[in-house]
N, C-alpha and C positions, 0 to 999 in steps of 0.2 A: 503564354502564345509568344512573347517577343523575340524568340530564340527562331520561330518558324518565318518571322518575317525579315526587311531588311529596310525598314520605313520606321523605325520604331528607333529609343538610345542603345546605346551599344554597352552601357554598363545597369547592374542590376544588385540593391543591396538586400536583402533578405535577411530579417531577424529573427533568430529561432527562438522559441521558450522551449528548455529544458527540465525535464523535471530525472530529479538525480536519486536514485535509491541504493541502498548498500542492505546485503544481509549481516555482511560485517560487522559487527558492536565496535571494534577498534577506529573502524574508519570515522572520521569526524567532516563533514558537508557541510561547506561555504554555502548557505542558503542566499548569500546577497549574490557570489554567480552565476546567476542562473539563463544570460541570455549569451549569446553567440550571434555576431555579425558575420555573413559569407557574400563576398563576395562574387558573382559569376559574371564573367564578359563575355562576351558574344562576339566570335569571330566570324564573318559571312566570308565564304573563299565558293566560287563557281568556275574554277578550274584546276585540272591535274592533266600531268602526262601521261604520255600515253605510248607505245611503241610504234604504233601508225594509225591513219586514218583511213583505214578502209572499209568503206559504206558510205565516205561519207564524198561530197563533188567540191571542188573548187569552185569560188567563185572566180567570173571575166574580171581580168583587173584592166583590162584595155583602157578605158574613160578614167582610171584613178591617179591619184595623185599624191606625193608626199614629202611629206618637212620632218629634218633632222633637227636637232637643238645637239651639241654647235654647230654641224653645216647645213649649210642653208640648205641645198638642194638634195632630197632623196629618191626620186622618181627615179635611180635606180633597182629600187627595191620592189618596185612593181611593175617592171618592163619584159616580166616574162625570163626573163637571161638571170642565170647565177655567177655572174663571173666579172660584173662592172658595180656594183654595190660601193656604197660609203666604207672608209676604213678608217680606225677611229687608233689615238693611241694616246690615250688621255689621264689623265689622275681622278678622274671625276666618272658622272655617271650621262651615258648620254639618254637621251628620252627622243621618239621620233613618231611621227602620226599619220596614220592613212587615212584620206579621204576616199571612201566609196562612190561617192555623188550620189546616193540614194540610202535610203534605209535597206538592208540587208540582213535579214536570219543569220547572223554566224554561230555554227557549233563549234567549228575548231580554226586552229592556227598552226599554221608548220611554218618556222623560223630555219632558215637556211644560213649557213653561215661557214664562214674559213678564220681560223684562230693562228696567230703564230707565238712563236715560243716569245717567252718572257724573261727577261735580264732580273737580274741578275743569274738566273738559273734556270737555263732552259729545257730543264730534266720537268718540276714542276706543271703541272696544268692548272697552273693559276694565269688564265685568262679572261675570262667572266665567273662571273658568281653567281646571281640572281637576274632574275626575268620576272620583270609585271607587267602584266596588259588590263588597262581599262577603255571601259566604250562609253559612247555617246552619241544622242542624236545630234544633237545641236553644235559639235564643238566647246561648248563651255559648263555646262554640266556631265560632269565623268562617276563612270561605276565604274569601281572597282573589282577585275577579274580576282586577284590573287597573284602572289607573289610565290616564283617556283628556286627553291636552290638545286641548280643544274646537277648538282654532286648526287642528288636523289632520280637522276635521270640518268638513259646508259647513253651521254654525249661523250663525241670523241672528237678530236681536229679535224676540220674541214669536211661535218658532215651537216646533219639539221636535228630537229628536234620537233616532233609534234607533243602538241595540246589539243584537249577537247573540255566543251564547256559542258559543266554538268545537265544545265538546262539552258536552250538557247537561248541569246540576246538578240535584240531589234535594235542596230546601230548602223549609224553612217560614217562614223569617223572610228577609229584602232588606237590606242594609244598601247608604246611600248617602250618600258625604261630598262636600259642594261647598266647592270653596277659592277664593279668590280668587286673584286673579295679586301679586304680594308688593310689599308697600308699597301695594297698592288693597283698598276698603273691597268688600263681596260685597253687591250690589243685584240682587236677583231676588226674584222673584215664581214661586214653583212651582205651575204649573196641575192637574197630575194624574200620576202612576207607572203605568204599566200595566205587566202582566208577560205574558210569550207564551210561550206553548209549540208545538213541530212535530209535526203528526203524523207 
């Protein structure tokens, strides 16, 4: 049952006792080697890319606030405008936290972004590689929703990506972590981040 829940250990070791027989009289079995240890790893993911959030309703962000590390002020992420969010040119990941001021039922996320060409090769699309989302009710204890490789979406420069939760999450805070591809710099302007619920 541990695969069906989020609150138990992430790894299990299962020992199987095997009985081996052979009809070939030339096969010699080593009776001492009859055990095999199988390690089962549980991967919990409540997030996937979706081409649209049709049927979802955006939650009003009028009272929300946002912080971004390494930038201190991220309120441009939740002001309803898509052209005044923070811009990053850095070799490390960027972490942002949206405070919705009260618990909300989160079912979808829209990530609006602008990307710029990366030196030294402006042709390659090495802008940002991964997006990870987490939620929390108190800003301290976080539940990981999952990590998305943007190459597996239909992303394109100066566009947006939609994500849906496989089951709604009750949360006041939404954290996102945007990471560059290994060996490259993060080159990204985030226009807006919208959070959706599903009626």
